[in-house]
Structure formats: structure tokens, C-alpha cells
Backbone of each chain as ProteinMPNN parsed JSONL, in Angstrom:
{"seq_chain_A": "MSIHLSPDQISQFLIGEATLEARQHVRECIDCMEELTRLRATLGALHDSVWNWTADAGDALLPKGNFMAFIRRDVGTRIRSWAVAFALITLFAIPIYRNVHHRQLEAQAVEDSLLLEHVNAHLSRSVAAPIEPLMRLISDLPEEPGGGHK", "coords_chain_A": {"N_chain_A": [[221.662, 124.197, 126.683], [221.733, 125.61, 123.678], [222.688, 127.226, 122.018], [226.109, 128.57, 121.044], [228.655, 129.659, 123.572], [228.402, 132.994, 124.329], [230.969, 136.075, 124.151], [231.073, 137.033, 126.631], [230.706, 135.181, 128.363], [232.664, 133.259, 127.544], [234.512, 134.715, 128.595], [234.084, 135.002, 131.467], [234.263, 132.134, 132.172], [237.096, 132.32, 131.68], [237.894, 133.203, 133.947], [237.294, 131.822, 136.094], [234.681, 131.91, 136.799], [232.659, 130.28, 135.508], [229.468, 129.474, 134.957], [227.304, 126.56, 135.881], [225.716, 125.73, 133.764], [226.867, 126.465, 131.698], [229.767, 125.335, 131.653], [228.767, 122.759, 131.506], [227.612, 123.032, 128.484], [230.269, 123.314, 127.564], [231.656, 121.501, 128.321], [230.208, 119.791, 126.17], [229.973, 120.942, 123.781], [232.018, 121.006, 120.554], [232.681, 123.298, 119.686], [232.971, 125.328, 121.19], [234.531, 124.532, 123.314], [236.807, 124.45, 121.618], [237.465, 127.245, 121.325], [237.884, 127.794, 123.5], [239.962, 126.767, 124.085], [242.163, 127.845, 122.768], [242.371, 130.312, 123.554], [243.304, 130.261, 125.977], [245.372, 129.036, 125.447], [246.627, 131.263, 124.637], [246.967, 132.58, 126.093], [248.556, 131.07, 127.89], [251.124, 131.865, 126.426], [252.026, 134.236, 126.464], [252.26, 134.6, 128.815], [254.189, 132.111, 128.76], [256.138, 134.087, 127.438], [256.899, 136.026, 128.283], [257.855, 135.747, 130.893], [260.29, 134.263, 129.867], [261.443, 135.915, 128.429], [264.328, 137.928, 127.084], [267.398, 138.96, 128.271], [268.251, 140.954, 126.593], [266.429, 141.714, 124.969], [264.903, 144.509, 125.689], [263.508, 146.772, 127.684], [261.633, 147.852, 126.698], [259.457, 147.021, 125.468], [258.286, 144.791, 127.296], [258.229, 144.861, 130.712], [260.811, 143.384, 132.415], [261.437, 140.843, 134.994], [259.664, 140.793, 138.142], [256.166, 141.256, 138.233], [254.856, 142.703, 139.95], [256.866, 143.956, 141.583], [257.016, 145.954, 139.047], [254.665, 147.299, 139.373], [254.727, 148.466, 141.986], [257.066, 150.431, 141.117], [255.644, 151.873, 139.365], [253.566, 152.902, 141.23], [255.272, 154.196, 143.104], [256.06, 156.636, 141.116], [253.7, 157.709, 140.699], [253.216, 158.803, 143.485], [255.285, 160.518, 143.349], [255.112, 162.066, 141.65], [252.663, 162.867, 142.49], [253.558, 164.246, 144.484], [255.63, 166.29, 143.119], [254.045, 167.987, 142.094], [252.519, 169.202, 144.159], [254.535, 170.441, 145.173], [255.106, 172.399, 143.077], [253.117, 174.188, 143.487], [252.8, 174.941, 145.699], [255.086, 176.606, 145.967], [253.999, 178.31, 144.004], [251.835, 179.064, 144.372], [251.822, 180.286, 147.269], [253.226, 182.878, 147.003], [251.584, 184.633, 145.585], [248.881, 184.016, 147.209], [250.38, 185.721, 149.091], [251.025, 187.921, 148.124], [248.132, 188.828, 147.305], [247.207, 189.102, 149.771], [248.814, 190.8, 150.655], [248.173, 193.119, 149.311], [245.471, 193.057, 149.989], [245.83, 194.4, 152.695], [247.108, 196.868, 152.384], [245.214, 197.969, 151.001], [242.433, 198.474, 153.597], [244.663, 199.511, 154.944], [244.581, 202.219, 154.296], [241.813, 202.536, 154.094], [241.224, 202.487, 156.823], [242.855, 204.827, 157.5], [241.432, 206.477, 156.324], [239.223, 206.288, 157.494], [239.239, 207.224, 160.08], [240.071, 209.768, 159.424], [238.072, 211.087, 159.279], [236.263, 210.702, 161.617], [238.459, 212.313, 163.115], [237.745, 215.102, 162.231], [235.231, 215.402, 162.579], [235.199, 215.49, 165.584], [237.271, 217.419, 165.783], [234.914, 219.157, 165.863], [233.804, 222.116, 166.755], [231.257, 223.102, 167.218], [228.071, 221.244, 167.327], [227.046, 219.257, 164.239], [224.519, 220.117, 163.251], [224.201, 222.234, 164.044], [225.675, 224.178, 163.139], [224.847, 225.499, 160.615], [224.02, 227.912, 161.469], [225.527, 228.84, 163.256], [227.177, 229.905, 161.021], [225.783, 231.848, 160.412], [225.597, 233.943, 162.477], [228.245, 234.198, 162.952], [228.389, 235.641, 160.608], [226.725, 238.338, 161.067], [227.363, 241.434, 161.378], [229.328, 243.334, 164.226], [227.856, 245.02, 166.903], [228.332, 248.5, 167.827], [228.718, 248.269, 170.414], [229.204, 246.066, 171.746], [228.296, 242.401, 171.107], [225.757, 241.003, 168.786], [223.242, 242.486, 166.125]], "CA_chain_A": [[222.236, 125.486, 126.024], [221.464, 124.952, 122.085], [223.975, 128.085, 120.809], [227.794, 128.959, 121.487], [228.589, 130.361, 124.954], [228.697, 134.4, 124.142], [232.639, 136.834, 124.329], [231.262, 137.172, 127.874], [230.685, 133.455, 128.712], [233.46, 132.593, 128.011], [235.438, 135.782, 129.511], [233.222, 134.492, 133.089], [234.721, 131.259, 131.886], [238.481, 132.452, 131.804], [238.699, 134.054, 135.347], [237.099, 130.876, 136.685], [233.014, 132.526, 137.113], [231.36, 129.855, 134.865], [228.072, 128.68, 135.472], [227.506, 125.152, 135.187], [224.998, 125.525, 132.399], [228.008, 127.062, 130.709], [230.546, 124.043, 132.117], [228.05, 121.089, 130.907], [227.895, 123.594, 127.019], [231.845, 123.547, 127.073], [232.226, 119.878, 127.943], [229.026, 119.332, 124.911], [230.581, 121.784, 122.682], [233.702, 121.115, 120.176], [233.335, 124.765, 119.24], [233.242, 126.62, 122.206], [235.796, 123.955, 123.621], [238.365, 124.762, 121.013], [237.417, 128.466, 121.543], [238.617, 128.458, 125.331], [241.692, 126.337, 124.632], [242.501, 129.099, 122.169], [242.115, 131.374, 124.449], [243.91, 129.87, 127.23], [246.912, 128.901, 124.863], [247.19, 132.356, 123.811], [246.932, 133.549, 127.667], [249.759, 131.021, 128.243], [252.039, 131.558, 125.654], [251.864, 135.339, 126.793], [252.301, 133.989, 130.348], [255.531, 132.221, 128.579], [256.901, 135.197, 126.613], [257.317, 137.479, 129.685], [258.836, 134.77, 131.885], [260.934, 133.931, 129.196], [262.259, 137.24, 128.312], [265.375, 137.569, 127.628], [267.79, 140.567, 128.595], [268.541, 141.961, 125.425], [265.078, 142.253, 124.461], [264.925, 145.553, 126.238], [262.548, 147.147, 128.575], [260.622, 149.089, 126.295], [258.039, 146.098, 125.116], [257.879, 144.732, 128.47], [258.919, 145.113, 131.933], [261.455, 142.336, 132.918], [260.986, 140.222, 136.042], [258.625, 140.727, 138.78], [255.542, 142.468, 137.746], [254.877, 143.5, 140.923], [257.895, 145.623, 141.389], [256.997, 147.043, 137.831], [253.542, 147.937, 139.691], [255.318, 149.383, 142.85], [257.521, 151.108, 140.62], [254.54, 152.602, 138.774], [252.703, 153.284, 142.084], [255.94, 154.825, 143.517], [256.202, 157.294, 140.511], [252.496, 158.754, 141.134], [253.574, 159.295, 144.592], [256.461, 160.982, 143.304], [254.392, 163.143, 140.293], [251.909, 164.474, 143.56], [254.924, 165.191, 145.8], [256.701, 167.42, 142.361], [253.224, 168.753, 141.558], [251.935, 169.583, 145.357], [256.107, 171.825, 146.237], [255.359, 173.663, 142.522], [251.858, 174.507, 143.932], [253.179, 175.521, 147.043], [255.751, 177.488, 145.252], [254.132, 179.256, 142.801], [250.357, 179.821, 145.024], [251.812, 181.32, 148.362], [253.692, 184.004, 146.935], [250.491, 185.06, 144.739], [248.44, 184.689, 148.346], [250.619, 186.143, 150.207], [250.64, 189.145, 147.366], [246.905, 189.329, 147.222], [246.776, 189.515, 151.054], [249.6, 192.088, 151.025], [247.434, 194.495, 148.992], [244.381, 193.417, 151.017], [246.255, 194.904, 154.192], [247.386, 197.926, 152.046], [243.462, 198.445, 150.728], [242.116, 198.295, 154.359], [244.512, 200.796, 156.051], [244.208, 203.656, 153.447], [240.418, 202.781, 154.856], [241.173, 203.072, 157.495], [243.002, 206.633, 157.612], [240.293, 208.05, 156.001], [237.979, 206.828, 158.547], [239.944, 207.908, 161.002], [240.272, 211.489, 159.198], [236.431, 211.413, 159.07], [236.13, 210.869, 162.906], [238.302, 213.455, 163.745], [237.391, 215.667, 161.111], [234.171, 215.326, 163.7], [235.488, 214.953, 167.027], [237.237, 218.386, 165.937], [233.994, 220.637, 165.13], [233.189, 223.69, 167.869], [229.207, 222.879, 167.776], [227.103, 220.399, 166.869], [226.684, 219.45, 162.944], [223.298, 220.224, 163.144], [223.93, 224.072, 164.513], [226.861, 224.807, 161.819], [224.733, 227.179, 159.605], [223.155, 228.646, 162.201], [227.064, 229.64, 164.166], [227.841, 230.904, 160.636], [224.596, 233.196, 160.545], [225.785, 234.515, 163.701], [229.346, 234.74, 162.78], [228.489, 237.112, 159.508], [226.564, 239.306, 161.546], [228.045, 242.922, 161.727], [229.214, 243.555, 165.316], [227.713, 246.275, 167.215], [229.634, 249.119, 168.891], [228.594, 248.148, 172.599], [229.284, 244.204, 171.535], [227.075, 241.573, 170.776], [225.333, 241.257, 167.43], [222.29, 243.084, 166.064]], "C_chain_A": [[222.898, 124.967, 125.142], [222.802, 125.73, 121.983], [225.266, 128.518, 121.651], [227.506, 129.873, 122.875], [229.04, 132.16, 123.926], [230.599, 134.86, 124.61], [231.703, 136.331, 126.036], [231.18, 136.296, 128.999], [231.934, 133.515, 128.732], [235.243, 133.365, 129.007], [235.353, 135.414, 131.086], [234.593, 133.001, 132.774], [236.665, 131.311, 132.271], [239.289, 132.856, 133.441], [237.633, 133.384, 136.374], [235.398, 130.823, 137.311], [231.733, 131.899, 136.177], [230.434, 129.386, 135.718], [228.001, 127.443, 135.443], [226.136, 124.602, 134.375], [226.13, 125.547, 131.483], [229.068, 125.549, 130.819], [229.947, 123.024, 131.671], [227.919, 121.752, 129.317], [229.221, 123.151, 127.022], [232.102, 122.06, 127.135], [231.204, 119.018, 126.666], [229.591, 119.152, 123.839], [231.623, 121.971, 121.924], [234.169, 122.274, 120.037], [233.49, 125.446, 119.952], [234.692, 126.077, 123.009], [236.856, 124.492, 123.108], [238.391, 126.301, 121.177], [238.376, 128.885, 122.692], [239.774, 127.963, 124.771], [242.268, 127.193, 124.249], [243.304, 129.993, 122.929], [243.257, 131.607, 125.786], [245.596, 129.069, 126.564], [247.664, 130.579, 124.345], [247.814, 132.705, 125.45], [248.611, 132.762, 128.057], [251.079, 131.18, 127.929], [252.388, 133.232, 126.185], [252.556, 135.039, 128.479], [254.016, 133.414, 130.116], [256.799, 133.5, 128.345], [257.383, 136.204, 127.818], [258.207, 136.707, 130.413], [260.455, 134.614, 130.86], [261.85, 134.994, 128.805], [263.546, 137.615, 128.043], [266.532, 139.125, 127.396], [268.137, 141.423, 127.942], [267.437, 142.353, 124.595], [264.644, 143.49, 125.115], [263.88, 145.697, 127.124], [261.405, 147.732, 127.816], [259.444, 148.899, 125.526], [257.311, 145.789, 126.689], [258.862, 144.606, 129.502], [259.665, 143.415, 132.285], [261.129, 142.062, 134.32], [259.695, 140.125, 136.912], [257.746, 141.911, 138.495], [254.923, 143.44, 138.986], [255.584, 144.666, 141.479], [257.353, 146.612, 139.906], [255.821, 147.893, 138.634], [253.83, 148.791, 140.808], [255.897, 150.712, 141.893], [256.29, 152.603, 140.303], [253.249, 153.426, 139.852], [253.329, 154.639, 142.365], [256.21, 156.362, 142.384], [255.114, 157.883, 140.551], [253.088, 159.442, 142.209], [254.563, 160.534, 144.427], [255.861, 162.198, 142.49], [253.581, 163.898, 141.575], [252.842, 165.118, 143.939], [255.311, 166.652, 144.402], [255.306, 168.523, 142.573], [252.226, 169.595, 142.938], [253.375, 170.966, 145.852], [255.822, 172.811, 144.471], [253.999, 174.384, 142.994], [251.93, 175.318, 144.736], [254.234, 176.858, 146.799], [255.425, 178.547, 144.964], [252.277, 180.216, 143.576], [250.61, 180.612, 146.509], [252.3, 182.162, 148.137], [252.485, 185.254, 146.144], [249.481, 185.166, 146.043], [249.384, 185.454, 149.546], [250.664, 188.104, 149.676], [249.412, 189.977, 147.909], [246.525, 189.861, 148.966], [247.179, 190.444, 151.446], [248.287, 193.47, 150.348], [246.179, 194.321, 149.555], [244.583, 194.452, 152.703], [246.301, 196.553, 153.735], [246.024, 198.708, 152.319], [242.783, 199.009, 152.001], [243.015, 199.593, 155.673], [244.399, 201.777, 155.45], [242.99, 203.494, 154.259], [240.106, 203.065, 155.752], [241.423, 204.591, 158.118], [242.037, 207.267, 157.363], [239.227, 207.464, 156.921], [238.149, 207.315, 159.53], [239.743, 209.461, 161.047], [238.859, 212.006, 159.739], [236.071, 211.775, 160.765], [236.726, 212.174, 163.625], [237.866, 214.848, 163.096], [235.517, 215.85, 162.502], [234.126, 215.708, 164.823], [235.762, 216.699, 167.035], [236.088, 220.222, 165.913], [233.163, 221.382, 167.048], [231.468, 222.832, 168.653], [228.531, 221.567, 166.803], [226.461, 220.537, 165.121], [225.607, 220.52, 162.746], [223.089, 222.313, 163.121], [225.249, 225.37, 163.472], [226.382, 226.023, 161.784], [224.053, 228.16, 160.541], [224.192, 229.605, 163.416], [227.048, 230.309, 162.965], [227.104, 232.106, 160.103], [225.106, 233.978, 161.248], [227.108, 235.097, 163.789], [229.421, 235.947, 161.761], [227.901, 238.463, 160.016], [227.583, 241.259, 161.809], [228.187, 243.458, 163.232], [228.647, 244.777, 165.509], [228.287, 247.229, 168.072], [229.835, 248.34, 170.241], [228.802, 246.521, 172.22], [227.958, 243.621, 171.015], [226.566, 241.957, 169.257], [224.198, 241.997, 167.76], [220.992, 242.051, 166.359]], "O_chain_A": [[223.925, 124.289, 125.174], [223.876, 125.136, 121.88], [225.24, 128.753, 122.859], [226.514, 130.546, 123.159], [229.877, 132.252, 123.029], [231.327, 134.099, 125.247], [231.85, 135.173, 126.425], [231.46, 136.503, 130.18], [232.502, 133.797, 129.787], [236.257, 132.957, 129.574], [236.321, 135.5, 131.841], [235.726, 133.089, 133.246], [237.294, 130.503, 132.955], [240.436, 132.842, 133.888], [237.133, 134.035, 137.291], [234.965, 129.954, 138.068], [230.596, 132.334, 135.99], [230.539, 128.998, 136.881], [228.929, 127.013, 134.758], [225.661, 123.467, 134.357], [226.289, 124.707, 130.597], [228.972, 124.743, 129.893], [230.734, 122.135, 131.345], [228.177, 120.817, 128.559], [229.307, 122.291, 126.147], [232.648, 121.438, 126.224], [231.426, 117.858, 126.317], [229.801, 118.174, 123.121], [232.361, 122.908, 122.23], [235.347, 122.619, 120.12], [234.184, 126.421, 119.664], [235.658, 126.79, 123.281], [237.771, 124.967, 123.782], [239.548, 126.723, 121.164], [239.206, 129.783, 122.835], [240.755, 128.694, 124.909], [243.067, 127.687, 125.044], [244.498, 130.293, 122.916], [243.78, 132.592, 126.309], [246.591, 128.715, 127.197], [248.769, 130.874, 123.889], [248.967, 133.019, 125.749], [249.601, 133.413, 128.389], [252.031, 130.866, 128.642], [253.616, 133.235, 126.271], [253.529, 135.67, 128.892], [254.952, 133.849, 130.788], [257.889, 133.702, 128.88], [258.312, 137.011, 127.861], [259.373, 137.087, 130.521], [261.559, 134.898, 131.326], [263.063, 134.816, 128.912], [264.135, 137.658, 129.123], [266.412, 140.036, 126.576], [268.373, 142.562, 128.346], [267.497, 143.175, 123.682], [263.419, 143.423, 125.009], [263.263, 144.664, 127.382], [260.342, 148.044, 128.353], [258.666, 149.727, 125.051], [256.278, 146.268, 127.156], [260.047, 144.323, 129.326], [258.951, 142.416, 132.368], [260.552, 142.959, 134.934], [258.737, 139.469, 136.504], [258.097, 143.09, 138.461], [254.615, 144.63, 138.905], [255.216, 145.809, 141.75], [257.367, 147.842, 139.886], [255.933, 149.118, 138.604], [253.281, 149.892, 140.783], [255.327, 151.803, 141.899], [256.172, 153.733, 140.775], [252.363, 154.204, 139.498], [252.806, 155.74, 142.194], [256.63, 157.309, 143.049], [255.379, 159.076, 140.406], [253.488, 160.592, 142.027], [254.619, 161.427, 145.272], [256.24, 163.327, 142.801], [253.682, 165.106, 141.788], [253.03, 166.328, 143.814], [255.248, 167.834, 144.74], [255.432, 169.636, 143.084], [251.373, 170.445, 142.683], [253.254, 171.973, 146.549], [256.3, 173.945, 144.498], [254.062, 175.559, 142.631], [251.296, 176.373, 144.707], [254.121, 177.925, 147.401], [255.979, 179.601, 145.276], [251.802, 181.336, 143.387], [249.784, 181.431, 146.913], [252.115, 182.925, 149.085], [252.61, 186.478, 146.198], [249.08, 186.318, 146.204], [249.018, 185.666, 150.702], [250.469, 189.111, 150.356], [249.361, 191.04, 148.528], [245.759, 190.773, 149.276], [246.614, 191.138, 152.292], [247.776, 194.42, 150.942], [245.567, 195.377, 149.715], [243.759, 194.955, 153.466], [245.746, 197.418, 154.412], [245.696, 199.536, 153.169], [242.397, 200.157, 151.782], [242.56, 200.213, 156.634], [243.961, 202.64, 156.21], [242.938, 204.266, 155.217], [239.089, 203.715, 155.994], [240.705, 205.291, 158.833], [241.666, 208.325, 157.873], [238.267, 208.206, 157.133], [237.225, 207.942, 160.046], [239.442, 210.201, 161.983], [238.612, 213.008, 160.41], [235.687, 212.887, 161.128], [236.105, 212.924, 164.377], [237.665, 215.72, 163.942], [235.223, 216.928, 163.02], [233.12, 216.278, 165.243], [235.083, 217.434, 167.752], [236.27, 221.44, 165.929], [232.375, 221.071, 167.942], [230.958, 222.384, 169.68], [228.75, 221.274, 165.627], [225.727, 221.437, 164.713], [225.794, 221.598, 162.18], [222.373, 223.16, 162.586], [225.473, 226.567, 163.294], [226.754, 227.082, 162.29], [223.576, 229.21, 160.111], [223.884, 230.562, 164.126], [226.912, 231.512, 163.188], [227.59, 233.08, 159.528], [225.193, 235.075, 160.696], [227.344, 236.132, 164.413], [230.154, 236.93, 161.868], [228.339, 239.54, 159.612], [228.356, 241.717, 162.65], [227.192, 244.069, 163.622], [228.744, 245.647, 164.644], [228.773, 246.803, 169.12], [230.832, 247.963, 170.856], [228.059, 245.869, 172.954], [226.924, 244.174, 170.641], [226.898, 242.982, 168.662], [223.869, 242.286, 168.91], [219.841, 242.486, 166.344]]}, "seq_chain_B": "MSPETKTVIKEQVDAVWAATLKLPEKQRTVFLLRFVEDMDLLEIAAAMHVTEGSVKVHLFRALRTLRKLMESQK", "coords_chain_B": {"N_chain_B": [[258.349, 122.299, 118.059], [256.584, 123.542, 114.902], [258.665, 126.109, 113.075], [256.395, 127.788, 111.938], [253.915, 127.541, 113.845], [255.174, 128.676, 115.456], [255.453, 131.34, 114.858], [253.19, 132.223, 114.089], [252.335, 131.772, 117.194], [254.118, 133.804, 117.982], [252.997, 136.043, 116.745], [250.284, 136.581, 118.112], [250.597, 136.161, 120.598], [252.218, 139.2, 120.619], [249.797, 140.4, 119.559], [248.051, 140.194, 121.496], [249.261, 141.57, 123.896], [249.968, 143.91, 122.476], [247.207, 144.909, 122.673], [246.96, 144.825, 125.382], [248.428, 146.752, 126.62], [246.573, 148.779, 125.853], [244.571, 149.022, 127.751], [242.135, 150.272, 130.248], [244.168, 150.923, 133.45], [243.867, 149.746, 135.429], [242.6, 147.299, 134.96], [244.29, 146.513, 133.157], [246.64, 146.248, 135.461], [245.384, 143.908, 136.848], [245.041, 142.085, 135.156], [247.254, 141.71, 134.414], [248.548, 140.405, 136.462], [247.292, 138.597, 137.155], [247.168, 136.751, 134.788], [249.901, 137.084, 133.764], [251.561, 136.586, 136.444], [250.114, 134.485, 137.791], [248.882, 134.901, 140.149], [245.91, 133.889, 142.36], [242.428, 135.066, 142.543], [242.374, 135.951, 144.911], [244.28, 137.072, 146.061], [245.42, 138.919, 144.501], [243.754, 140.935, 145.247], [244.264, 141.596, 147.609], [246.734, 142.69, 146.726], [246.527, 144.913, 145.712], [244.481, 145.984, 147.486], [241.888, 145.908, 146.954], [238.37, 144.738, 146.978], [237.814, 141.079, 146.493], [235.617, 140.842, 144.669], [236.092, 143.258, 142.993], [238.393, 142.802, 141.441], [237.174, 140.715, 140.261], [235.64, 141.793, 138.449], [237.186, 144.118, 137.14], [239.486, 142.295, 135.677], [237.286, 140.681, 133.933], [236.565, 142.8, 132.798], [238.684, 143.376, 131.472], [239.518, 141.088, 130.311], [237.048, 140.828, 128.495], [237.679, 143.25, 126.831], [240.209, 143.194, 125.356], [239.473, 140.994, 123.742], [237.731, 142.172, 122.057], [239.781, 143.818, 121.141], [241.262, 142.67, 119.84], [239.979, 141.073, 118.452], [239.518, 143.22, 116.857], [241.623, 143.727, 115.375], [242.153, 141.793, 113.617]], "CA_chain_B": [[257.193, 123.165, 117.716], [257.301, 124.15, 113.774], [258.421, 127.953, 112.939], [254.922, 128.475, 111.492], [253.8, 127.398, 114.562], [256.091, 129.749, 116.405], [255.309, 132.405, 114.304], [251.358, 131.948, 115.129], [252.316, 132.537, 118.638], [254.245, 135.023, 118.326], [252.041, 137.034, 116.213], [248.945, 135.797, 118.959], [251.202, 137.42, 121.746], [252.359, 140.722, 120.289], [248.559, 141.032, 119.983], [247.517, 140.288, 123.255], [250.432, 142.416, 124.613], [249.281, 145.539, 122.304], [245.664, 145.137, 123.253], [246.521, 144.772, 127.032], [248.861, 148.349, 126.594], [245.594, 150.045, 125.221], [243.694, 148.369, 128.735], [242.919, 151.082, 131.48], [245.421, 150.894, 134.131], [243.83, 149.013, 136.653], [242.258, 146.019, 134.247], [245.978, 146.066, 133.209], [247.069, 144.943, 136.143], [244.499, 142.698, 137.386], [244.988, 141.061, 133.726], [248.835, 141.174, 134.246], [248.544, 139.939, 138.217], [246.23, 136.83, 136.998], [247.976, 135.646, 134.077], [251.185, 136.348, 133.989], [252.054, 136.058, 137.354], [249.807, 133.776, 138.032], [248.071, 135.11, 141.607], [244.797, 133.746, 142.523], [241.982, 136.553, 142.69], [242.181, 136.866, 146.807], [246.266, 137.371, 146.326], [245.549, 140.22, 143.707], [242.961, 141.752, 145.813], [245.313, 141.804, 148.696], [247.794, 143.602, 146.883], [245.66, 146.5, 145.251], [243.609, 147.158, 148.801], [240.532, 146.146, 146.49], [237.941, 143.569, 146.965], [237.668, 140.422, 145.25], [234.568, 141.405, 143.619], [236.153, 144.582, 142.288], [238.863, 141.891, 140.902], [236.69, 139.938, 138.894], [234.985, 142.665, 137.355], [238.683, 144.455, 135.775], [239.544, 141.221, 134.962], [235.831, 140.553, 133.28], [236.501, 143.669, 131.56], [239.745, 143.323, 130.874], [239.257, 139.867, 128.625], [236.11, 141.526, 127.587], [238.016, 144.677, 126.219], [240.881, 142.412, 125.152], [239.332, 140.494, 122.88], [237.397, 143.05, 120.823], [240.278, 144.546, 120.43], [242.375, 141.173, 119.382], [239.791, 141.014, 117.145], [239.463, 144.399, 115.268], [243.149, 143.557, 114.974], [242.603, 140.697, 113.118]], "C_chain_B": [[257.661, 123.688, 115.99], [257.433, 125.66, 113.883], [256.75, 128.208, 112.465], [254.148, 128.309, 112.25], [254.061, 128.399, 115.698], [255.498, 131.079, 115.917], [253.503, 133.385, 114.707], [251.492, 132.68, 116.27], [252.685, 133.409, 118.723], [253.567, 136.127, 117.934], [250.425, 137.289, 117.443], [249.618, 136.851, 120.326], [250.92, 138.589, 121.784], [250.907, 141.115, 120.198], [247.764, 141.246, 120.446], [248.493, 141.397, 124.136], [249.724, 143.806, 124.002], [248.121, 145.549, 122.53], [245.503, 144.949, 124.877], [247.345, 146.319, 127.476], [247.52, 149.094, 126.782], [244.58, 149.916, 126.515], [243.983, 150.004, 129.497], [243.984, 150.591, 132.467], [245.109, 149.527, 135.348], [243.065, 147.253, 135.633], [243.831, 145.485, 133.386], [246.456, 145.041, 134.118], [246.961, 144.118, 136.686], [244.952, 141.499, 136.239], [246.441, 140.127, 134.167], [248.996, 140.149, 135.322], [248.294, 138.14, 137.715], [246.884, 136.163, 135.914], [249.524, 135.091, 133.568], [252.14, 136.14, 135.282], [251.701, 134.852, 138.398], [248.732, 133.814, 139.328], [246.479, 134.881, 141.325], [243.897, 135.44, 142.873], [242.408, 136.583, 144.162], [243.852, 137.581, 146.66], [246.781, 139.145, 145.485], [244.695, 141.112, 144.338], [243.408, 142.371, 147.134], [246.461, 142.589, 148.44], [247.244, 144.814, 146.249], [244.614, 146.753, 145.986], [242.4, 147.439, 147.831], [239.519, 145.018, 146.881], [238.082, 142.616, 145.887], [236.493, 140.619, 144.273], [234.904, 142.23, 142.612], [236.933, 143.693, 141.885], [238.34, 141.419, 140.026], [235.878, 140.932, 138.043], [236.264, 143.297, 136.891], [238.757, 142.972, 135.554], [238.606, 140.783, 134.076], [236.339, 141.323, 131.916], [237.603, 144.015, 130.504], [239.789, 142.443, 129.435], [238.28, 140.516, 127.65], [237.056, 142.533, 126.098], [239.387, 143.83, 125.214], [240.657, 141.542, 123.705], [238.687, 141.22, 121.771], [238.24, 143.755, 120.112], [241.511, 143.89, 119.714], [241.235, 140.832, 117.777], [239.22, 142.063, 115.878], [240.521, 144.38, 114.955], [243.095, 142.673, 113.965], [242.272, 141.341, 111.248]], "O_chain_B": [[258.787, 124.127, 115.757], [256.669, 126.385, 114.52], [256.142, 129.118, 113.029], [253.112, 128.835, 111.843], [253.306, 128.783, 116.592], [255.065, 131.858, 116.767], [253.03, 134.406, 115.208], [251.038, 133.803, 116.491], [252.073, 134.238, 119.397], [253.502, 137.125, 118.651], [249.692, 138.273, 117.334], [249.198, 137.908, 120.798], [250.037, 139.174, 122.411], [250.643, 142.188, 120.741], [246.863, 142.063, 120.254], [248.012, 141.928, 125.136], [249.103, 144.615, 124.689], [247.824, 146.737, 122.656], [244.455, 144.917, 125.522], [246.982, 146.956, 128.465], [247.347, 149.898, 127.698], [243.647, 150.717, 126.445], [244.996, 150.703, 129.529], [244.703, 149.692, 132.031], [245.862, 148.709, 135.876], [243.356, 146.155, 136.107], [244.237, 144.349, 133.144], [246.652, 143.832, 134.002], [247.87, 143.418, 137.132], [245.142, 140.305, 136.474], [246.735, 138.935, 134.256], [249.561, 139.086, 135.067], [248.86, 137.058, 137.876], [247.181, 134.98, 136.08], [250.085, 134.041, 133.255], [253.259, 135.633, 135.204], [252.365, 134.372, 139.316], [247.893, 132.93, 139.501], [245.85, 135.428, 140.418], [244.384, 136.506, 143.252], [242.91, 137.671, 144.445], [244.281, 138.561, 147.269], [247.672, 139.98, 145.635], [244.867, 142.272, 143.965], [242.993, 143.425, 147.614], [247.149, 143.112, 149.317], [247.881, 145.834, 146.509], [243.758, 147.537, 145.576], [241.883, 148.548, 147.696], [240.214, 144.058, 147.214], [238.354, 142.911, 144.723], [236.664, 140.499, 143.06], [234.347, 142.186, 141.515], [236.026, 142.904, 141.622], [238.813, 141.54, 138.897], [235.55, 140.632, 136.895], [236.48, 142.771, 135.8], [237.691, 142.521, 135.136], [239.203, 140.341, 133.094], [236.491, 140.972, 130.746], [237.607, 144.554, 129.398], [239.956, 142.721, 128.247], [238.465, 140.729, 126.451], [236.996, 142.427, 124.873], [239.243, 144.143, 124.032], [241.483, 141.46, 122.797], [239.015, 140.961, 120.614], [238.032, 144.256, 119.007], [242.466, 144.451, 119.176], [241.524, 140.524, 116.621], [238.784, 141.926, 114.734], [240.711, 145.137, 114.003], [244.099, 142.699, 113.254], [242.548, 140.621, 110.288]]}, "name": "protein", "num_of_chains": 2, "seq": "MSIHLSPDQISQFLIGEATLEARQHVRECIDCMEELTRLRATLGALHDSVWNWTADAGDALLPKGNFMAFIRRDVGTRIRSWAVAFALITLFAIPIYRNVHHRQLEAQAVEDSLLLEHVNAHLSRSVAAPIEPLMRLISDLPEEPGGGHKMSPETKTVIKEQVDAVWAATLKLPEKQRTVFLLRFVEDMDLLEIAAAMHVTEGSVKVHLFRALRTLRKLMESQK"}
């Protein structure tokens, strides 16, 4: 490998995924070796800085102590947020659903009553609907003295 | 360690930490578990309920992003 390691190759080195070729290059290339050493030193300094964090440094920048606790707290906060969101949705959505459902029931009741009136009107006819005009004609005719129509 | 060296290291740590805070959540978590908690990749995978391959991908992306962020801060 004639050129220096790319940033991605150096990142692979840091996570322990470097290729044999890259390892060989680092052994021979002072620049890449220095770059890796510098990055490892920076990460080591970060590690030491977190672990040596003093109590009076405050929580604003770095969470104190075990990061797993920090992560668990983060997950716990997220679960609580979802629970609150679910509760709020339930609080608001159920009354809205009930209101809509109630309106639908009212509209259905009005429709049913109209249909019932229509059915009642149809059933209360003395004769079938097609004969009604004929019956009106007959009823309009003047009655003869002997009874019956002309 | 000389005061100058201490100052340089502190600046580097501040830069890394500032860049770490800008990482996406999973990348940040993996990065901190690896380089602060000293957990190996399998332990991180178990803790986060992901595969080892996924941990490697997040860690690789985190390092790449951190390097870019740190270079832009220079």
C-alpha cells in the first residue's frame, strides 16, 4: 500500500476491523502510525476525563458514573414519554370518537323514523298505489239517486 | 505533564465530546459504550439487543462522523 490510510480505514482500525494490508501499512508508515496514536490518545483522554469527572463538574456536560445507567435512564424516559402520549391520545380521542358515534346514531335514528313513516303510509293505503287515481275518479263522480255512480 | 499539554488534551476532549453530542443516538451510545465503558463489541450488541455487525456499522459511522466534525471545528 503506497498511499496513506483513508479516514475510513483508520476508523476500521479503531474498531478492530483493519485488513492485514492496512496493518502492514501502519507498521511501515510513520504518518499513519502517528495519526492512529493521536486518535487513540484523544479517545483515551476522553475515557479518562469521563471516569475522573469530579462531582462538582455538574451533570450538564457529562453524565456521571456508569453510562449504562445513563442509557437505561434514557430508555426509561422514552418509555414514559410514549405512555404519556398514549394517555393523552386516549383522553382526547375517546370523547371525540364517542361524539362522532353519538351523531351517527342520531342520524341513523332519524333515517329509521322516516323510513318507518314511509312504510306506515304505504301500509295504511286502502287500495294499491296504481289504482289510487281510478279511485279518486270514482269518488269524484256525483251519486245517482238510486245509489251507485253514473 | 506540562500545562500546555494539558490544555491541548482538554481542547481535544472538549472537541470530541461536543462532536459526540451531535451524533445520532445509536451511534453515540455505541461510541460511548466502546470508548468510555470499554465494552467489547459483543457486550455492546447484547446490551443494545442488536447484532455485532450492527454495532460495528454504528461504531464505524460514529468514528467517521466524529472525525469529520472534529476536522470542521479545527
